[in-house]
NUNUKE-395496 format. One record per atom (N, C-alpha, C): x, y, z; residue in three letters. Coordinates in steps of 0.02 Angstrom, whole numbers, padded with zeros to 5 digits, always signed. Layout:
N
XYZALA
...
# end
This chain:
359
+04419+05347+04928MET
+04458+05351+04989MET
+04413+05374+05047MET
+04412+05338+05102PRO
+04372+05360+05159PRO
+04391+05431+05180PRO
+04341+05471+05194LYS
+04353+05542+05207LYS
+04397+05553+05268LYS
+04390+05512+05318LYS
+04429+05522+05379LYS
+04504+05513+05368LYS
+04522+05474+05316HIS
+04593+05464+05302HIS
+04623+05521+05262HIS
+04581+05558+05227ARG
+04606+05609+05181ARG
+04627+05674+05215ARG
+04602+05685+05275LYS
+04608+05751+05308LYS
+04680+05777+05311LYS
+04727+05733+05329ASN
+04796+05759+05337ASN
+04843+05733+05283ASN
+04817+05693+05236LEU
+04862+05664+05186LEU
+04893+05716+05140LEU
+04853+05766+05120ASN
+04880+05815+05073ASN
+04936+05857+05105ASN
+04927+05876+05168GLU
+04979+05914+05203GLU
+05042+05871+05212GLU
+05032+05807+05226ARG
+05090+05762+05232ARG
+05127+05755+05165ARG
+05088+05752+05111LEU
+05119+05746+05044LEU
+05162+05807+05029LEU
+05134+05867+05044MET
+05170+05928+05028MET
+05230+05940+05074MET
+05232+05906+05131SER
+05287+05916+05178SER
+05346+05869+05165SER
+05338+05824+05117LEU
+05392+05776+05102LEU
+05451+05810+05069LEU
+05510+05783+05079GLU
+05569+05806+05044GLU
+05560+05794+04969GLU
+05594+05834+04928ASN
+05585+05830+04855ASN
+05596+05759+04829ASN
+05648+05726+04853GLU
+05663+05659+04828GLU
+05607+05610+04843GLU
+05581+05614+04904GLU
+05527+05570+04924GLU
+05463+05586+04886GLU
+05449+05652+04878LEU
+05390+05673+04841LEU
+05393+05649+04769LEU
+05450+05655+04738ASN
+05458+05633+04668ASN
+05446+05559+04661ASN
+05468+05520+04709LYS
+05457+05447+04706LYS
+05382+05431+04708LYS
+05346+05464+04752ILE
+05275+05450+04758ILE
+05237+05473+04696ILE
+05254+05532+04670LEU
+05220+05557+04610LEU
+05236+05514+04549LEU
+05298+05490+04545SER
+05317+05445+04490SER
+05278+05380+04494SER
+05272+05353+04555HIS
+05234+05292+04565HIS
+05161+05302+04547HIS
+05132+05358+04569ALA
+05063+05373+04553ALA
+05052+05380+04477ALA
+05100+05412+04444SER
+05096+05419+04371SER
+05096+05352+04336SER
+05138+05306+04360SER
+05142+05240+04330SER
+05077+05202+04339SER
+05047+05208+04398ILE
+04983+05175+04411ILE
+04929+05201+04364ILE
+04925+05267+04357ARG
+04874+05296+04315ARG
+04884+05278+04242ARG
+04948+05277+04220LYS
+04962+05261+04150LYS
+04942+05190+04133LYS
+04958+05143+04178VAL
+04940+05073+04166VAL
+04864+05065+04166VAL
+04830+05099+04212SER
+04757+05094+04217SER
+04723+05121+04155SER
+04750+05174+04125ARG
+04719+05204+04067ARG
+04723+05159+04006ARG
+04770+05113+04007ARG
+04775+05067+03950ARG
+04719+05014+03952ARG
+04691+05005+04012GLY
+04637+04958+04018GLY
+04577+04990+04049GLY
+04547+04956+04095VAL
+04488+04984+04128VAL
+04496+04982+04204VAL
+04559+04992+04226GLY
+04574+04988+04297GLY
+04537+05041+04337GLY
+04531+05031+04402PRO
+04494+05077+04444PRO
+04527+05145+04451PRO
+04592+05149+04434GLN
+04628+05213+04440GLN
+04624+05256+04377GLN
+04592+05230+04324ALA
+04595+05261+04258ALA
+04572+05333+04258ALA
+04522+05350+04297HIS
+04494+05417+04295HIS
+04510+05458+04357HIS
+04558+05434+04397ARG
+04576+05470+04457ARG
+04634+05517+04442ARG
+04636+05573+04479SER
+04689+05621+04468SER
+04755+05595+04496SER
+04809+05623+04471LEU
+04875+05605+04497LEU
+04879+05618+04571LEU
+04851+05675+04592GLU
+04854+05694+04663GLU
+04818+05642+04707GLU
+04759+05619+04685ASN
+04721+05572+04725ASN
+04756+05504+04731ASN
+04787+05483+04676ILE
+04824+05419+04679ILE
+04883+05425+04727ILE
+04918+05483+04724ALA
+04974+05495+04769ALA
+04951+05494+04842ALA
+04893+05524+04856LEU
+04867+05524+04924LEU
+04851+05453+04947LEU
+04826+05413+04901THR
+04811+05344+04918THR
+04874+05306+04937THR
+04929+05321+04903LEU
+04992+05287+04918LEU
+05017+05304+04988LEU
+04995+05362+05014LEU
+05015+05381+05082LEU
+04971+05351+05136LEU
+04915+05324+05116GLU
+04865+05301+05165GLU
+04892+05252+05216GLU
+04934+05206+05193ASP
+04957+05152+05236ASP
+05016+05172+05281ASP
+05041+05233+05270ARG
+05097+05255+05312ARG
+05071+05275+05380ARG
+05102+05248+05431LYS
+05078+05261+05499LYS
+05104+05329+05523LYS
+05059+05367+05551GLN
+05077+05432+05580GLN
+05034+05442+05642GLN
+05065+05466+05695LYS
+05027+05476+05757LYS
+04975+05530+05746LYS
+04911+05515+05756PRO
+04859+05566+05745PRO
+04864+05623+05795PRO
+04845+05682+05773LYS
+04845+05740+05817LYS
+04787+05735+05865LYS
+04800+05752+05928LYS
+04747+05751+05978LYS
+04712+05819+05978LYS
+04646+05817+05976HIS
+04607+05879+05975HIS
+04570+05888+06040HIS
+04561+05952+06057ILE
+04526+05968+06120ILE
+04453+05947+06116ILE
+04422+05954+06059GLY
+04352+05936+06050GLY
+04337+05932+05976GLY
+04276+05913+05958PRO
+04258+05908+05887PRO
+04253+05977+05855PRO
+04259+05982+05789PRO
+04250+06047+05756PRO
+04178+06071+05766PRO
+04172+06134+05784ASN
+04104+06163+05795ASN
+04094+06227+05755ASN
+04137+06240+05706GLY
+04128+06298+05664GLY
+04177+06300+05606GLY
+04160+06342+05556THR
+04203+06352+05498THR
+04219+06426+05492THR
+04282+06442+05481VAL
+04304+06511+05476VAL
+04278+06540+05410VAL
+04241+06596+05414ILE
+04216+06628+05354ILE
+04249+06696+05341ILE
+04286+06722+05391TRP
+04324+06784+05383TRP
+04379+06783+05435TRP
+04437+06809+05416LYS
+04493+06810+05463LYS
+04523+06879+05467LYS
+04534+06904+05527GLY
+04568+06967+05539GLY
+04635+06955+05571GLY
+04665+07008+05598LYS
+04731+07003+05628LYS
+04729+06965+05694LYS
+04680+06981+05736ASP
+04677+06952+05803ASP
+04616+06909+05815ASP
+04572+06904+05765SER
+04510+06867+05775SER
+04484+06843+05707SER
+04431+06804+05710CYS
+04399+06779+05650CYS
+04324+06773+05662CYS
+04287+06768+05608VAL
+04215+06756+05612VAL
+04203+06684+05593VAL
+04166+06648+05634VAL
+04155+06577+05625VAL
+04081+06564+05614VAL
+04065+06525+05563ARG
+03996+06504+05551ARG
+03985+06438+05589ARG
+03940+06441+05637SER
+03924+06383+05678SER
+03849+06371+05673SER
+03831+06317+05638LYS
+03761+06304+05622LYS
+03735+06364+05583LYS
+03686+06400+05608ASN
+03660+06458+05572ASN
+03680+06524+05604ASN
+03732+06522+05645GLU
+03752+06581+05683GLU
+03824+06599+05666GLU
+03838+06665+05660ASP
+03906+06689+05651ASP
+03933+06713+05718ASP
+03992+06688+05736VAL
+04021+06701+05801VAL
+04090+06732+05793VAL
+04103+06787+05827VAL
+04170+06817+05827VAL
+04212+06780+05878VAL
+04268+06754+05855CYS
+04313+06716+05899CYS
+04383+06747+05898CYS
+04410+06757+05956ASN
+04478+06784+05962ASN
+04529+06729+05957ASN
+04589+06747+05936PHE
+04644+06700+05936PHE
+04675+06699+06006PHE
+04695+06640+06030PRO
+04722+06636+06098PRO
+04787+06673+06105PRO
+04798+06702+06164LYS
+04861+06736+06179LYS
+04907+06690+06218LYS
+04970+06692+06200GLY
+05019+06654+06239GLY
+05030+06583+06215GLY
+04992+06560+06166ARG
+05004+06492+06139ARG
+04985+06490+06065ARG
+05018+06446+06030SER
+05007+06441+05958SER
+04958+06386+05941SER
+04913+06401+05895ILE
+04867+06350+05871ILE
+04879+06337+05796ILE
+04933+06368+05770GLY
+04948+06361+05699GLY
+04912+06414+05658GLY
+04925+06414+05593SER
+04894+06464+05550SER
+04819+06451+05542SER
+04782+06504+05529ILE
+04709+06498+05519ILE
+04693+06532+05452ILE
+04649+06500+05414ALA
+04629+06528+05349ALA
+04554+06520+05342ALA
+04525+06560+05297VAL
+04454+06552+05281VAL
+04443+06481+05254VAL
+04392+06447+05280GLY
+04378+06379+05261GLY
+04402+06328+05312GLY
+04444+06350+05359ASP
+04467+06304+05411ASP
+04410+06281+05456ASP
+04412+06218+05476ARG
+04367+06192+05527ARG
+04401+06200+05594ARG
+04367+06231+05641ILE
+04398+06245+05705ILE
+04353+06224+05763ILE
+04383+06222+05821HIS
+04345+06214+05884HIS
+04354+06278+05923HIS
+04299+06305+05949TYR
+04303+06364+05991TYR
+04262+06353+06054TYR
+04278+06392+06104GLU
+04241+06387+06167GLU
+04247+06453+06205GLU
+04205+06461+06255LEU
+04205+06522+06295LEU
+04265+06523+06342LEU
+04301+06579+06341ASN
+04358+06589+06387ASN
+04345+06654+06425ASN
+04322+06647+06486VAL
+04302+06702+06530VAL
+04242+06739+06498VAL
+04256+06794+06461ASP
+04200+06832+06434ASP
+04201+06838+06358ASP
+04240+06796+06325ARG
+04243+06799+06252ARG
+04254+06729+06223ARG
+04231+06722+06160MET
+04242+06659+06125MET
+04314+06657+06099MET
+04344+06599+06102GLU
+04415+06592+06083GLU
+04426+06528+06043GLU
+04465+06534+05990VAL
+04483+06475+05951VAL
+04531+06432+05992VAL
+04516+06369+06000THR
+04559+06324+06039THR
+04593+06271+05997THR
+04569+06259+05936ASP
+04598+06205+05895ASP
+04582+06216+05822ASP
+04629+06199+05779VAL
+04620+06201+05706VAL
+04629+06130+05680VAL
+04582+06106+05641PHE
+04584+06037+05618PHE
+04621+06031+05551PHE
+04644+05970+05539GLU
+04683+05956+05479GLU
+04644+05976+05416GLU
+04680+06002+05367ARG
+04649+06024+05305ARG
+04649+05969+05253ARG
+04595+05964+05217GLU
+04592+05916+05162GLU
+04627+05943+05100GLU
+04617+06007+05086THR
+04649+06040+05029THR
+04666+06111+05050THR
+04713+06142+05013VAL
+04731+06211+05027VAL
+04747+06247+04961VAL
+04741+06312+04962LEU
+04771+06354+04910LEU
+04817+06401+04948LEU
+04881+06401+04929SER
+04930+06441+04966SER
+04981+06472+04919SER
+05018+06519+04946ARG
+05071+06552+04910ARG
+05124+06573+04961ARG
+05185+06586+04940PRO
+05236+06610+04988PRO
+05220+06681+05010PRO
+05240+06699+05071ASP
+05234+06769+05090ASP
+05285+06810+05052ASP
+05281+06876+05053PRO
+05325+06918+05012PRO
+05399+06904+05020PRO
+05422+06886+05080ASP
+05493+06873+05088ASP
+05510+06800+05079ASP
+05459+06759+05063GLY
+05472+06689+05047GLY
+05489+06644+05106GLY
+05479+06669+05167ARG
+05500+06630+05225ARG
+05447+06580+05249ARG
+05384+06594+05235LYS
+05332+06548+05257LYS
+05275+06546+05207LYS
+05232+06497+05216GLU
+05175+06488+05171GLU
+05115+06527+05197GLU
+05082+06563+05152LEU
+05020+06597+05169LEU
+04962+06557+05140LEU
+04919+06532+05182VAL
+04862+06493+05159VAL
+04805+06541+05142VAL
+04784+06540+05079ILE
+04731+06584+05055ILE
+04663+06557+05073ILE
+04653+06492+05066ALA
+04590+06460+05081ALA
+04602+06386+05096ALA
+04559+06357+05135ALA
+04567+06287+05156ALA
+04503+06248+05144ALA
+04511+06183+05135ASN
+04455+06136+05127ASN
+04408+06156+05070ASN
+04438+06166+05012ILE
+04402+06188+04953ILE
+04398+06132+04902ILE
+04344+06129+04864ASP
+04337+06081+04810ASP
+04364+06108+04745ASP
+04344+06170+04728TYR
+04363+06201+04665TYR
+04398+06267+04677TYR
+04447+06282+04634VAL
+04475+06350+04631VAL
+04456+06378+04564VAL
+04414+06430+04565LEU
+04394+06464+04503LEU
+04445+06518+04488LEU
+04485+06505+04437ILE
+04534+06553+04414ILE
+04498+06602+04368ILE
+04481+06660+04395VAL
+04440+06708+04359VAL
+04484+06754+04318VAL
+04474+06755+04253MET
+04510+06799+04208MET
+04460+06838+04167MET
+04479+06898+04147ALA
+04435+06939+04105ALA
+04459+06936+04033ALA
+04411+06939+03988LEU
+04428+06946+03918LEU
+04433+07020+03902LEU
+04486+07040+03871ILE
+04499+07109+03849ILE
+04523+07155+03906ILE
+04482+07167+03958ALA
+04501+07217+04009ALA
+04485+07191+04079ALA
+04537+07184+04122PRO
+04608+07192+04106PRO
+04633+07135+04062PRO
+04688+07145+04026PRO
+04711+07094+03978PRO
+04723+07026+04011PRO
+04705+06973+03975LEU
+04712+06905+04000LEU
+04786+06886+04001LEU
+04809+06861+04058ARG
+04879+06841+04066ARG
+04883+06766+04074ARG
+04910+06733+04023GLN
+04913+06660+04024GLN
+04960+06634+04078GLN
+05015+06669+04088ARG
+05063+06644+04138ARG
+05034+06645+04208ARG
+04990+06691+04223MET
+04957+06691+04288MET
+04911+06630+04294MET
+04877+06612+04240ILE
+04836+06551+04241ILE
+04879+06491+04256ILE
+04937+06487+04222ASP
+04982+06430+04231ASP
+05006+06425+04303ASP
+05023+06482+04332ARG
+05048+06482+04401ARG
+04993+06461+04450ARG
+04933+06486+04439TYR
+04877+06464+04481TYR
+04866+06389+04475TYR
+04871+06363+04414MET
+04860+06291+04403MET
+04909+06250+04444MET
+04972+06271+04446VAL
+05022+06235+04486VAL
+05003+06236+04560VAL
+04985+06295+04585ALA
+04968+06301+04656ALA
+04906+06261+04673ALA
+04856+06261+04629VAL
+04794+06224+04643VAL
+04807+06149+04645VAL
+04843+06123+04596GLN
+04858+06051+04595GLN
+04900+06032+04656GLN
+04948+06075+04672ARG
+04992+06061+04729ARG
+04952+06056+04795ARG
+04898+06095+04800GLY
+04859+06094+04861GLY
+04802+06044+04862GLY
+04791+06009+04806GLY
+04743+05954+04806GLY
+04673+05971+04782GLY
+04658+06034+04766ALA
+04592+06052+04741ALA
+04591+06045+04664ALA
+04534+06062+04634LYS
+04527+06056+04561LYS
+04523+06127+04531LYS
+04563+06140+04479PRO
+04561+06206+04448PRO
+04504+06212+04397PRO
+04473+06270+04395ILE
+04421+06286+04347ILE
+04438+06354+04317ILE
+04440+06360+04252LEU
+04453+06425+04221LEU
+04386+06459+04207LEU
+04377+06518+04235CYS
+04315+06555+04227CYS
+04330+06621+04191CYS
+04305+06629+04131LEU
+04319+06687+04090LEU
+04260+06735+04091LEU
+04271+06793+04119ASN
+04218+06844+04126ASN
+04224+06896+04071ASN
+04172+06935+04063LYS
+04168+06991+04015LYS
+04165+06967+03943LYS
+04128+06912+03930THR
+04120+06889+03861THR
+04083+06940+03819THR
+04048+06986+03851ASP
+04012+07038+03813ASP
+04059+07086+03777ASP
+04124+07084+03796LEU
+04173+07128+03763LEU
+04202+07097+03699LEU
+04184+07034+03686LEU
+04209+07001+03625LEU
+04171+07026+03564LEU
+04208+07038+03510ASP
+04177+07054+03446ASP
+04220+07026+03390ASP
+04203+07040+03329GLU
+04239+07012+03272GLU
+04312+07033+03270GLU
+04328+07090+03299SER
+04396+07115+03296SER
+04444+07082+03346SER
+04416+07051+03398ASN
+04460+07023+03450ASN
+04446+06951+03468ASN
+04391+06923+03444ARG
+04370+06856+03465ARG
+04423+06803+03451ARG
+04449+06800+03391ASP
+04497+06748+03373ASP
+04560+06752+03416ASP
+04584+06812+03428GLU
+04644+06820+03469GLU
+04632+06798+03541GLU
+04577+06819+03570GLU
+04562+06802+03640GLU
+04550+06727+03648GLU
+04512+06697+03603MET
+04498+06626+03608MET
+04561+06584+03596MET
+04606+06610+03556GLY
+04669+06575+03545GLY
+04711+06572+03608GLY
+04706+06623+03651LYS
+04744+06623+03713LYS
+04722+06567+03761LYS
+04658+06551+03759ILE
+04633+06502+03807ILE
+04629+06431+03778ILE
+04643+06423+03715ALA
+04638+06358+03682ALA
+04677+06303+03717ALA
+04738+06316+03743PRO
+04776+06262+03775PRO
+04743+06233+03838PRO
+04696+06270+03867TYR
+04671+06250+03933TYR
+04609+06205+03930TYR
+04579+06199+03871TYR
+04517+06160+03866TYR
+04527+06086+03884TYR
+04586+06059+03871HIS
+04597+05988+03886HIS
+04633+05979+03954HIS
+04643+06035+03991LEU
+04676+06032+04055LEU
+04629+06042+04114LEU
+04573+06077+04103MET
+04524+06089+04156MET
+04460+06115+04125MET
+04405+06113+04163PRO
+04343+06143+04137PRO
+04352+06218+04124PRO
+04322+06243+04071VAL
+04325+06314+04054VAL
+04253+06340+04051VAL
+04238+06388+04094LEU
+04171+06417+04097LEU
+04175+06490+04075LEU
+04128+06511+04033MET
+04127+06580+04008MET
+04064+06616+04030MET
+04072+06679+04048CYS
+04015+06716+04074CYS
+04024+06791+04064CYS
+03970+06826+04077SER
+03971+06899+04080SER
+03927+06920+04138SER
+03957+06951+04188THR
+03917+06972+04246THR
+03873+07032+04229THR
+03889+07068+04175SER
+03848+07126+04157SER
+03785+07105+04119SER
+03788+07048+04082SER
+03730+07025+04044SER
+03700+06961+04073SER
+03734+06932+04124ASN
+03713+06870+04156ASN
+03722+06809+04111ASN
+03755+06816+04055GLN
+03770+06758+04012GLN
+03814+06708+04050GLN
+03794+06645+04051GLY
+03834+06592+04081GLY
+03830+06587+04157GLY
+03794+06632+04189ILE
+03790+06632+04262ILE
+03753+06571+04288ILE
+03698+06552+04255ASP
+03660+06493+04277ASP
+03703+06431+04273ASP
+03743+06425+04220GLU
+03786+06366+04211GLU
+03838+06362+04267GLU
+03867+06419+04286ILE
+03916+06419+04340ILE
+03882+06401+04406ILE
+03823+06429+04417ARG
+03787+06415+04479ARG
+03772+06340+04485ARG
+03753+06309+04430GLU
+03739+06237+04430GLU
+03803+06197+04440GLU
+03857+06219+04409PHE
+03921+06183+04412PHE
+03948+06178+04483PHE
+03940+06232+04522ILE
+03970+06234+04589ILE
+03921+06216+04645ILE
+03861+06196+04627ALA
+03810+06180+04678ALA
+03837+06128+04728ALA
+03831+06143+04791GLY
+03852+06096+04844GLY
+03927+06093+04855GLY
+03966+06134+04821LYS
+04039+06132+04826LYS
+04065+06194+04862LYS
+04125+06188+04889THR
+04160+06245+04918THR
+04211+06269+04868THR
+04207+06333+04849CYS
+04250+06360+04796CYS
+04284+06423+04821CYS
+04342+06437+04792VAL
+04376+06500+04804VAL
+04388+06534+04737VAL
+04374+06599+04734LEU
+04384+06638+04673LEU
+04450+06675+04679LEU
+04493+06668+04628VAL
+04558+06702+04629VAL
+04569+06736+04562VAL
+04613+06785+04561GLY
+04629+06819+04499GLY
+04652+06890+04509GLY
+04667+06923+04454LYS
+04690+06992+04457LYS
+04635+07039+04482LYS
+04656+07098+04501SER
+04608+07150+04518SER
+04570+07170+04456SER
+04505+07181+04464GLY
+04464+07206+04409GLY
+04437+07155+04361GLY
+04449+07090+04373VAL
+04423+07039+04327VAL
+04350+07024+04341VAL
+04324+07046+04398GLY
+04253+07036+04413GLY
+04237+06982+04462GLY
+04283+06966+04509LYS
+04269+06913+04557LYS
+04210+06931+04602LYS
+04210+06991+04630SER
+04156+07011+04674SER
+04090+07018+04636SER
+04093+07043+04575SER
+04033+07046+04533SER
+04006+06976+04519SER
+04052+06928+04510LEU
+04032+06859+04498LEU
+03998+06829+04559LEU
+04025+06844+04618VAL
+03992+06821+04680VAL
+03922+06849+04684VAL
+03914+06914+04669ASN
+03848+06945+04670ASN
+03801+06913+04621ASN
+03825+06900+04559ALA
+03782+06872+04507ALA
+03761+06801+04524ALA
+03807+06761+04548ILE
+03792+06691+04565ILE
+03744+06688+04624ILE
+03756+06733+04672GLY
+03715+06734+04732GLY
+03650+06772+04724GLY
+03641+06805+04666SER
+03581+06844+04652SER
+03567+06898+04705SER
+03621+06923+04735SER
+03614+06977+04784SER
+03679+07015+04788SER
+03676+07074+04816GLN
+03736+07115+04823GLN
+03774+07092+04885GLN
+03808+07035+04878THR
+03844+07006+04935THR
+03914+07032+04942THR
+03942+07061+04890ALA
+04011+07084+04893ALA
+04017+07152+04858ALA
+04057+07197+04887ALA
+04066+07263+04857ALA
+04105+07259+04793ALA
+04089+07301+04745THR
+04124+07300+04681THR
+04146+07371+04661THR
+04194+07373+04614GLN
+04220+07436+04590GLN
+04234+07429+04515GLN
+04230+07483+04478GLU
+04245+07482+04407GLU
+04321+07479+04397GLU
+04340+07451+04339VAL
+04411+07452+04321VAL
+04432+07524+04306VAL
+04491+07542+04329SER
+04516+07609+04317SER
+04527+07621+04243SER
+04492+07671+04215GLU
+04499+07686+04144GLU
+04567+07716+04129GLU
+04597+07747+04179MET
+04662+07779+04168MET
+04717+07728+04157MET
+04717+07674+04196THR
+04773+07626+04194THR
+04754+07560+04162THR
+04689+07548+04151ASN
+04665+07484+04126ASN
+04682+07427+04174ASN
+04693+07444+04236LYS
+04707+07394+04287LYS
+04651+07397+04339LYS
+04638+07339+04369GLY
+04584+07337+04418GLY
+04603+07370+04484GLY
+04553+07391+04520LYS
+04563+07417+04587LYS
+04543+07364+04637LYS
+04581+07357+04690HIS
+04565+07307+04741HIS
+04499+07326+04775HIS
+04449+07284+04768THR
+04386+07296+04802THR
+04382+07253+04865THR
+04393+07188+04859THR
+04393+07143+04916THR
+04460+07152+04952THR
+04458+07169+05016THR
+04519+07181+05054THR
+04538+07122+05098THR
+04492+07075+05108ALA
+04506+07015+05148ALA
+04462+06959+05122ALA
+04487+06898+05125SER
+04448+06841+05101SER
+04386+06833+05143SER
+04331+06814+05111ARG
+04267+06807+05145ARG
+04227+06752+05112ARG
+04196+06708+05153MET
+04155+06654+05127MET
+04082+06674+05127MET
+04047+06658+05071TYR
+03976+06670+05065TYR
+03941+06603+05052TYR
+03884+06592+05082GLU
+03845+06532+05070GLU
+03786+06547+05026GLU
+03776+06505+04975LEU
+03722+06516+04927LEU
+03664+06467+04940LEU
+03607+06482+04911ASP
+03548+06441+04921ASP
+03555+06371+04893ASP
+03599+06362+04843ASN
+03608+06296+04812ASN
+03659+06253+04848ASN
+03680+06274+04907GLY
+03727+06235+04946GLY
+03800+06251+04932GLY
+03813+06294+04883ALA
+03881+06313+04868ALA
+03908+06362+04920ALA
+03972+06357+04933LYS
+04006+06405+04975LYS
+04062+06437+04933LYS
+04061+06503+04928ILE
+04108+06539+04886ILE
+04152+06584+04929ILE
+04218+06578+04919ILE
+04265+06620+04954ILE
+04291+06672+04904ILE
+04276+06734+04917ASP
+04301+06789+04875ASP
+04367+06813+04905ASP
+04417+06824+04863THR
+04484+06843+04886THR
+04505+06910+04855THR
+04551+06946+04887PRO
+04575+07009+04858PRO
+04610+06996+04792PRO
+04604+07044+04746GLY
+04640+07039+04683GLY
+04715+07046+04692GLY
+04753+07018+04646VAL
+04826+07020+04651VAL
+04855+07046+04586VAL
+04916+07073+04590ARG
+04953+07093+04531ARG
+04993+07035+04503ARG
+05017+06992+04548ALA
+05057+06934+04527ALA
+05044+06878+04577ALA
+05061+06817+04558PHE
+05050+06760+04603PHE
+05114+06720+04606PHE
+05145+06720+04666GLY
+05208+06685+04675GLY
+05199+06611+04691GLY
+05251+06573+04678LEU
+05252+06501+04693LEU
+05312+06487+04738LEU
+05308+06435+04779PRO
+05367+06416+04819PRO
+05421+06388+04773PRO
+05482+06389+04797ASP
+05536+06360+04758ASP
+05523+06286+04749ASP
+05528+06264+04687MET
+05519+06194+04670MET
+05573+06173+04621MET
+05598+06113+04630THR
+05646+06087+04581THR
+05609+06069+04517THR
+05644+06068+04460PRO
+05611+06045+04398PRO
+05580+05976+04405PRO
+05614+05933+04445GLU
+05588+05865+04454GLU
+05519+05865+04486GLU
+05507+05911+04533SER
+05441+05917+04564SER
+05392+05956+04521SER
+05415+06010+04492LEU
+05372+06054+04453LEU
+05340+06019+04394LEU
+05376+05975+04361GLN
+05351+05945+04299GLN
+05287+05905+04309GLN
+05276+05880+04371TRP
+05216+05841+04384TRP
+05152+05883+04381TRP
+05160+05949+04385TYR
+05102+05993+04383TYR
+05089+06020+04313TYR
+05123+05993+04264PHE
+05109+06006+04194PHE
+05088+05939+04163PHE
+05024+05920+04170PRO
+05002+05853+04152PRO
+05013+05835+04079PRO
+05018+05885+04035GLU
+05029+05869+03965GLU
+05098+05840+03952GLU
+05144+05846+04000PHE
+05210+05817+03993PHE
+05209+05741+04001PHE
+05158+05715+04035GLU
+05158+05645+04055GLU
+05164+05597+03996GLU
+05131+05614+03941GLU
+05132+05570+03883GLU
+05201+05561+03853GLU
+05245+05610+03864TYR
+05310+05611+03832TYR
+05368+05596+03880TYR
+05355+05602+03945ARG
+05409+05599+03995ARG
+05450+05536+03990ARG
+05419+05478+03980ASP
+05454+05415+03979ASP
+05497+05405+03916ASP
+05486+05448+03866GLU
+05525+05443+03805GLU
+05590+05482+03807GLU
+05601+05521+03860CYS
+05663+05559+03866CYS
+05722+05511+03875CYS
+05779+05533+03852ARG
+05839+05490+03856ARG
+05859+05476+03928ARG
+05853+05527+03970PHE
+05873+05521+04040PHE
+05812+05517+04086PHE
+05814+05470+04133ARG
+05757+05461+04178ARG
+05745+05523+04222ARG
+05800+05558+04239ASP
+05794+05618+04281ASP
+05794+05681+04240ASP
+05770+05678+04179CYS
+05770+05735+04134CYS
+05729+05792+04163CYS
+05757+05852+04161THR
+05722+05911+04186THR
+05683+05946+04130THR
+05694+05923+04068HIS
+05660+05952+04008HIS
+05682+06024+03996HIS
+05743+06039+04016LEU
+05770+06107+04006LEU
+05827+06108+03956LEU
+05880+06069+03970ILE
+05940+06072+03928ILE
+05964+06004+03904ILE
+05935+05950+03930GLU
+05961+05883+03914GLU
+05949+05866+03841GLU
+05997+05828+03810PRO
+05987+05805+03741PRO
+05933+05751+03738PRO
+05901+05746+03680GLU
+05851+05695+03668GLU
+05795+05697+03720GLU
+05771+05758+03733CYS
+05715+05767+03780CYS
+05650+05766+03740CYS
+05608+05717+03753ALA
+05546+05708+03715ALA
+05496+05764+03730ALA
+05498+05791+03791VAL
+05452+05845+03809VAL
+05469+05908+03769VAL
+05533+05925+03768ARG
+05554+05985+03731ARG
+05542+05977+03656ARG
+05554+05917+03630GLU
+05541+05904+03559GLU
+05467+05911+03544GLU
+05424+05887+03590ALA
+05351+05893+03579ALA
+05330+05966+03579ALA
+05363+06007+03620ALA
+05348+06079+03621ALA
+05371+06111+03555ALA
+05428+06091+03529ASP
+05453+06117+03466ASP
+05407+06100+03408ASP
+05376+06041+03413LEU
+05331+06018+03359LEU
+05259+06043+03368LEU
+05246+06076+03423GLY
+05179+06101+03435GLY
+05132+06050+03466GLY
+05158+05992+03484GLU
+05116+05940+03516GLU
+05102+05959+03589GLU
+05149+05994+03621ILE
+05139+06026+03685ILE
+05137+06101+03671ILE
+05088+06136+03699ASN
+05082+06207+03687ASN
+05147+06243+03706ASN
+05172+06282+03659ARG
+05237+06315+03669ARG
+05234+06364+03727ARG
+05181+06400+03733HIS
+05175+06448+03788HIS
+05177+06412+03855HIS
+05142+06357+03861ARG
+05143+06319+03924ARG
+05213+06294+03940ARG
+05248+06270+03890TYR
+05317+06246+03902TYR
+05362+06304+03924TYR
+05354+06362+03893GLU
+05395+06419+03913GLU
+05381+06441+03984GLU
+05318+06435+04006THR
+05301+06450+04075THR
+05336+06402+04122THR
+05333+06337+04105TYR
+05368+06287+04145TYR
+05442+06305+04151TYR
+05473+06323+04096LYS
+05544+06338+04096LYS
+05560+06398+04139LYS
+05519+06451+04134ARG
+05530+06511+04174ARG
+05524+06497+04249ARG
+05473+06457+04268ILE
+05464+06441+04339ILE
+05523+06399+04364ILE
+05542+06348+04324ALA
+05596+06302+04344ALA
+05662+06339+04351ALA
+05675+06385+04306GLN
+05740+06420+04308GLN
+05742+06476+04360GLN
+05684+06496+04385SER
+05683+06548+04436SER
+05684+06521+04506SER
+05674+06456+04514SER
+05674+06425+04581SER
+05745+06414+04606SER
# end
């Protein structure tokens, strides 16, 4: 897909009504399924990319911009942001009296001098986003924009690995158009007494996304991660104390981000990163470190929309008795039967059910 066409397609896709979105995702799924039976050009494309292609021919009036993008947001505050422009970091204020829309780390913006200070004048369309609802659920909070990979950083042993948080991040990442990567830190804590249990927790994810294992204390796996993300823009997300900032330091081979030890009293991490910040590495990678979270919320989604973000359902979906099956209570549901038989991971299905029933 030509890059100039992709800029606003993902936002347009996410803004569609549920019925319209379901039609496009269903069409994209059919295209991919047919292609996989042969050697069609869509065979190795993601569902999201095929759906974006289906939107390409829809006419939409392009947004008029004041000027070309001349910087990328690398840090955002309440009233201003820091913008990387060529090799210079520039503090830019947000304009007063007019709206330019939301701004997130990773956004491409245009700024210019206004009297005696630099001011953001325009925000360009995003290719991908990672977002979550704000605490009261009234609006979307964009965590990072224009990212290639989302590294879902989880720790082995301490703090305890939470599979449901991985599942929720996976939904958000796919919904925003980026690619999820599971990054497991603290492999040095594995031993004969816990290895089988910990590895069993992550077994369902090996066929859903790349899984990278590392230890920031011993540097095991750090070179592999550095090579994997070379030239890409990535955002690191996860619970407090899993080692995101330590991972940034290890990959960057410098103390680029402040770190803190996990609290021994509570076995819970302490928030070290207080605001998202982008770091540029020598290998061309750009890493966005984000504050740790206790939980990760998702916007309300109908089961019809949610099911598309559980790719393991695809093989069974067409075998359900009802075309509009939600895979919750309907009789002769092939997805639910596959979960009962262990063909679909039971934990993953239970996560789907909890999210669907809570929306």
